[in-house]
NUTI-611234 format. One line per 4 residues: number of its first residue (from 0); their letters; for each residue x, y, z of N, C-alpha, C. Coordinates in Angstrom, 2 decimals. Layout:
NUM = A = X,Y,Z,X,Y,Z,X,Y,Z; ...
***
This chain:
0 = MSIF = 4.60,3.96,-100.95,4.58,3.14,-99.64,4.36,3.92,-98.45; 4.72,5.33,-98.69,4.70,6.02,-97.48,3.01,6.21,-97.53; 2.28,6.04,-98.39,0.89,6.31,-98.13,0.02,5.27,-97.45; 0.85,4.08,-97.84,0.28,2.76,-97.11,0.59,2.72,-95.78
4 = ENEN = 1.93,3.20,-95.44,2.23,3.22,-94.16,1.21,4.04,-93.23; 0.78,4.99,-94.01,0.28,6.07,-93.23,-1.40,5.51,-93.02; -1.52,4.78,-94.10,-3.02,4.31,-93.71,-2.96,3.21,-92.94; -1.82,2.33,-92.80,-1.73,1.32,-91.80,-1.79,1.99,-90.21
8 = TYNK = -1.08,2.93,-90.29,-1.15,3.80,-88.99,-2.57,4.27,-88.44; -3.24,4.61,-89.32,-4.55,4.85,-89.30,-5.58,3.90,-89.02; -5.16,2.77,-89.66,-6.14,1.53,-89.15,-5.96,0.81,-87.90; -4.66,0.96,-87.29,-4.68,0.67,-85.76,-5.43,1.10,-84.99
12 = NPYK = -5.82,0.42,-84.03,-6.76,0.85,-82.70,-6.44,1.57,-82.14; -6.64,2.77,-81.91,-6.06,3.70,-80.97,-6.67,3.48,-79.39; -7.66,2.65,-79.62,-8.44,2.37,-78.05,-7.33,1.38,-77.52; -6.73,0.50,-78.24,-5.95,-0.53,-77.33,-4.75,0.14,-76.85
16 = INQI = -4.13,1.09,-77.29,-3.19,2.01,-76.96,-3.20,2.48,-75.77; -4.65,3.20,-75.68,-5.07,3.92,-74.58,-5.58,2.64,-73.37; -5.90,1.67,-74.04,-6.15,0.53,-72.88,-5.06,0.04,-72.10; -3.84,-0.18,-72.83,-2.71,-0.86,-72.21,-2.32,0.53,-71.15
20 = NSNN = -2.11,1.55,-71.71,-1.77,2.53,-70.78,-2.85,2.99,-69.40; -3.94,2.85,-69.82,-4.83,2.83,-68.56,-4.60,1.42,-67.85; -4.32,0.42,-68.22,-4.15,-1.03,-67.37,-2.91,-0.92,-66.73; -1.66,-0.29,-67.30,-0.36,0.27,-66.85,-0.67,1.30,-65.42
24 = LFLF = -1.48,2.16,-65.79,-1.73,3.05,-64.79,-2.57,2.66,-63.70; -3.52,1.79,-63.90,-4.29,1.15,-63.02,-3.55,0.19,-62.15; -2.78,-0.43,-62.57,-1.79,-1.22,-61.90,-0.88,-0.53,-60.90; -0.24,0.77,-61.62,0.47,1.52,-60.70,-0.13,2.07,-59.46
28 = NLKF = -1.42,2.50,-60.02,-2.30,3.45,-58.71,-2.72,2.12,-57.77; -2.85,1.02,-58.13,-3.42,-0.12,-57.14,-2.12,-0.17,-56.38; -0.83,-0.51,-56.95,0.00,-0.75,-56.15,0.52,0.23,-55.06; 0.43,1.50,-55.63,0.63,2.64,-54.90,-0.46,2.64,-53.51
32 = FHKI = -1.92,2.53,-53.73,-2.68,2.53,-52.59,-2.59,1.03,-51.87; -1.83,-0.06,-52.25,-1.76,-0.90,-51.30,-0.52,-0.61,-50.46; 0.45,0.06,-50.84,1.51,0.59,-50.12,0.89,1.44,-48.85; 0.37,2.43,-49.38,-0.35,3.41,-48.36,-1.35,2.61,-47.30
36 = FDSI = -1.82,1.75,-47.83,-2.77,1.15,-46.74,-1.91,0.22,-46.14; -0.85,-0.65,-46.35,0.12,-1.18,-45.71,0.71,-0.66,-44.65; 1.23,0.73,-44.84,1.86,1.63,-44.02,1.04,2.11,-42.93; -0.46,2.50,-43.24,-1.38,2.91,-42.28,-1.51,1.60,-41.47
40 = NSSL = -1.85,0.40,-42.02,-2.09,-0.73,-41.05,-0.90,-1.10,-40.05; 0.45,-0.90,-40.56,1.69,-1.14,-39.68,1.88,0.01,-38.90; 1.38,1.20,-39.21,1.47,2.05,-37.99,0.49,2.23,-37.21; -0.88,1.80,-37.22,-1.88,1.60,-36.52,-1.47,0.21,-35.35
44 = IILI = -0.82,-0.62,-35.91,-0.39,-1.82,-34.95,0.51,-1.45,-34.07; 1.55,-0.35,-34.52,2.47,-0.12,-33.59,2.02,0.85,-32.63; 1.02,1.77,-33.17,0.30,2.58,-32.19,-0.60,1.81,-31.03; -1.15,0.77,-31.44,-1.90,-0.21,-30.40,-0.98,-0.67,-29.46
48 = FILS = 0.01,-1.22,-30.00,1.13,-1.78,-29.25,1.49,-0.68,-27.93; 1.93,0.34,-28.57,2.63,1.59,-27.61,1.35,1.92,-26.55; 0.24,2.10,-27.06,-0.85,2.74,-26.31,-1.18,1.37,-25.42; -1.13,0.08,-25.74,-1.44,-0.80,-24.60,-0.42,-1.04,-23.73
52 = FISF = 0.78,-0.78,-23.95,1.90,-0.74,-22.75,1.81,0.32,-21.87; 1.33,1.64,-22.60,1.03,2.67,-21.76,0.09,2.27,-20.68; -1.16,1.92,-21.20,-1.98,1.65,-20.39,-2.01,0.58,-19.21; -1.16,-0.77,-19.76,-0.65,-1.52,-18.62,0.15,-0.93,-17.50
56 = NSQR = 0.84,0.13,-17.89,1.68,0.72,-16.84,0.92,1.61,-15.94; 0.21,2.42,-16.61,-0.85,3.06,-15.67,-1.57,2.17,-14.78; -2.18,0.93,-15.36,-3.13,0.22,-14.57,-2.24,-0.34,-13.56; -1.02,-0.54,-13.70,-0.30,-1.18,-12.59,0.02,0.09,-11.56
60 = KWTN = 0.16,1.29,-12.03,0.37,2.22,-11.07,-0.81,2.57,-10.34; -1.83,2.72,-10.86,-3.37,2.71,-9.97,-3.54,1.63,-9.01; -3.15,0.41,-9.55,-3.05,-0.78,-8.73,-2.43,-0.57,-7.41; -1.26,0.00,-7.60,-0.49,0.24,-6.47,-1.04,1.11,-5.46
64 = IYRD = -1.49,2.46,-6.10,-1.97,3.35,-5.47,-3.16,3.00,-4.60; -3.96,2.19,-5.36,-5.20,1.75,-4.47,-4.90,0.65,-3.24; -3.65,-0.27,-3.39,-3.21,-1.08,-2.61,-2.93,-0.33,-1.45; -2.06,0.98,-1.50,-1.65,1.83,-0.61,-2.83,2.32,0.14
68 = IAKT = -3.75,2.72,-0.51,-5.04,3.53,0.15,-5.60,2.54,0.83; -5.65,1.03,0.57,-6.42,0.33,1.13,-5.63,-0.08,2.45; -4.28,0.04,2.80,-3.79,-0.16,3.58,-3.74,0.88,4.67; -3.87,1.94,3.92,-3.90,3.21,5.04,-5.42,3.27,5.53
72 = RLHN = -6.33,3.00,5.01,-7.72,2.99,5.29,-7.95,1.97,6.36; -7.19,0.76,6.22,-7.26,-0.45,7.27,-6.49,0.07,8.71; -5.31,0.79,8.49,-4.60,1.39,9.84,-5.45,2.47,10.35; -6.03,3.24,9.45,-6.94,4.46,10.26,-8.16,3.59,10.90
76 = NNLI = -8.76,2.67,10.19,-9.70,1.87,11.42,-9.43,1.39,12.54; -8.19,0.93,12.30,-7.54,0.36,13.40,-7.29,1.37,14.65; -6.94,2.56,14.03,-6.86,3.63,14.91,-7.77,4.17,15.67; -8.76,4.14,14.57,-10.37,4.75,15.26,-10.67,3.60,16.32
80 = DYIS = -10.52,2.51,16.19,-11.09,1.57,17.28,-9.95,1.67,18.73; -8.94,1.76,18.33,-7.87,2.27,19.67,-8.28,3.27,20.19; -8.63,4.25,19.46,-9.17,5.61,20.01,-10.78,5.66,20.60; -11.59,5.04,20.03,-12.55,4.58,20.62,-12.53,3.83,21.86
84 = KTEQ = -11.77,2.85,22.04,-11.77,1.91,23.39,-11.03,3.16,24.49; -9.87,3.78,23.83,-9.38,4.47,24.76,-10.51,5.99,25.36; -11.16,6.30,24.70,-12.12,7.28,25.11,-13.06,6.62,25.89; -13.65,5.41,25.54,-14.39,4.51,26.33,-13.96,4.52,27.90
88 = FYIN = -12.68,4.10,27.85,-12.17,3.80,28.98,-12.26,5.16,30.00; -11.63,6.37,29.18,-11.54,7.45,30.23,-13.07,8.12,30.50; -13.91,7.85,29.76,-15.51,8.14,30.15,-15.86,7.41,31.04; -15.61,6.04,31.28,-15.99,5.06,32.29,-15.39,5.39,33.79
92 = EIES = -13.88,6.23,33.83,-13.28,6.40,34.72,-13.93,7.70,35.06; -14.33,8.91,34.45,-14.75,10.02,34.68,-16.21,9.81,35.32; -16.99,8.74,35.06,-18.29,8.43,35.55,-17.86,7.74,36.64; -17.20,7.11,36.75,-16.93,6.42,38.20,-16.44,7.52,39.20
96 = LNIF = -15.64,8.53,38.93,-15.65,9.38,40.04,-16.57,10.18,40.35; -17.71,10.24,39.77,-19.01,10.86,39.94,-19.65,9.90,41.08; -19.49,8.64,40.82,-20.16,7.57,41.63,-19.66,7.51,43.20; -18.32,7.53,43.29,-17.62,7.48,44.39,-17.53,8.59,45.16
100 = KKTT = -17.74,8.42,46.36,-17.89,10.02,47.04,-16.66,10.02,47.88; -16.00,11.44,47.72,-14.73,11.80,48.19,-15.02,11.79,49.78; -13.89,11.23,50.49,-14.27,11.29,51.96,-13.53,12.54,52.61; -13.97,12.72,53.83,-13.40,13.84,54.72,-12.99,13.31,55.85
104 = PRDL = -12.38,13.81,56.64,-11.94,13.26,57.88,-13.17,12.95,58.82; -14.23,13.45,58.78,-15.26,13.06,59.53,-15.97,11.88,59.03; -15.80,11.49,57.83,-16.32,10.18,57.58,-15.40,9.00,57.99; -14.11,9.13,58.37,-13.52,8.18,58.68,-14.01,7.73,60.04
108 = IYLH = -13.64,6.43,60.29,-13.77,5.79,61.71,-12.56,5.24,61.95; -12.25,5.96,63.40,-11.01,5.45,64.00,-11.25,4.32,64.88; -10.41,3.42,64.72,-10.78,1.99,65.63,-9.52,2.12,66.58; -9.62,2.23,68.20,-8.54,2.42,68.86,-8.31,0.83,69.18
112 = KQIP = -7.34,0.30,68.55,-7.14,-0.99,68.91,-5.55,-1.04,69.28; -5.44,-1.63,70.38,-3.93,-1.70,71.04,-3.17,-2.95,70.21; -1.88,-2.43,69.79,-1.39,-3.86,69.40,-0.53,-4.44,70.33; -0.66,-5.59,70.96,0.24,-6.21,72.10,1.54,-6.06,71.48
116 = KQKK = 2.45,-5.80,72.55,3.93,-6.00,72.37,4.52,-7.31,72.79; 5.26,-7.92,71.86,5.83,-9.43,72.17,6.73,-9.10,73.03; 6.92,-9.73,73.86,7.95,-9.88,74.94,9.03,-10.51,74.15; 10.39,-10.13,74.37,11.27,-11.17,73.70,12.33,-11.38,75.01
120 = NKFL = 12.86,-12.58,74.90,13.54,-13.04,75.82,15.09,-12.45,75.51; 15.68,-11.93,76.43,17.08,-11.01,76.09,18.06,-12.17,75.98; 17.73,-13.35,76.51,19.14,-14.26,76.29,18.84,-14.99,74.77; 17.51,-14.99,74.56,17.54,-15.46,72.84,17.80,-14.32,71.90
124 = KIIK = 17.66,-13.17,72.32,17.85,-12.08,71.64,19.66,-11.72,71.18; 20.19,-11.99,72.48,21.71,-12.08,72.25,22.26,-13.23,71.50; 21.50,-14.63,71.54,22.06,-15.87,70.87,21.70,-15.41,69.69; 20.79,-14.84,69.09,20.41,-14.35,67.82,21.32,-13.37,67.02
128 = YIQD = 21.79,-12.52,68.06,22.45,-11.34,67.51,23.89,-12.18,67.08; 24.19,-12.98,67.99,25.56,-13.80,67.87,25.52,-14.67,66.56; 24.57,-15.46,66.24,24.31,-15.88,65.26,24.53,-15.26,63.90; 23.71,-14.14,64.07,23.62,-13.16,62.63,25.18,-12.76,62.48
132 = GLKD = 26.11,-12.65,63.47,27.38,-12.08,63.36,28.22,-13.19,62.86; 27.74,-14.33,63.18,28.93,-15.59,62.69,28.48,-15.60,61.33; 27.15,-15.58,60.67,27.05,-15.93,59.20,27.40,-14.71,58.57; 27.47,-13.61,59.09,28.23,-12.51,58.34,29.72,-12.73,58.12
136 = SKYQ = 30.43,-13.12,58.81,31.72,-13.26,58.97,32.08,-14.35,58.09; 31.15,-15.20,57.99,31.27,-16.47,56.97,31.85,-15.96,55.52; 31.02,-14.87,55.05,31.18,-14.42,53.94,31.93,-13.53,53.64; 32.83,-12.97,54.83,33.67,-11.96,54.59,35.01,-12.28,54.14
140 = RGY = 35.91,-11.67,53.58,37.27,-12.05,53.20,38.44,-11.13,53.96; 39.37,-11.82,54.22,40.26,-11.24,55.02,41.29,-10.37,53.95; 42.22,-9.76,54.58,43.19,-8.86,53.74,44.42,-9.69,53.58
***
């Protein structure tokens, strides 16, 4: 029997055994590659999310900086307008100084006009003085 058994072992197809081992190895390799690709995909997704949040944050900072720069430029334009108006005013004043002639005492004309003095009645003056005294005493308080 031992001879027959040996013959039976030789009659078995050795390719089938290799084929089964090869299929198992292929399935193992396929699962391994799937795990690698899954981990790479998940790490890429996480990396994309992290970078997008970083880019949103930097975009927000640049937007704030640009808004501040725009406000500063607006204030500077207003200051430039005020400065130009002030300069124009002073230039006009300087030009007007050249237009007007500075006078000297020889240029003045003296008019000799006598102002008439009003004559006051001494009686009316005394009555007015008494009335003013009574008005002042009206608001005074005694001790």
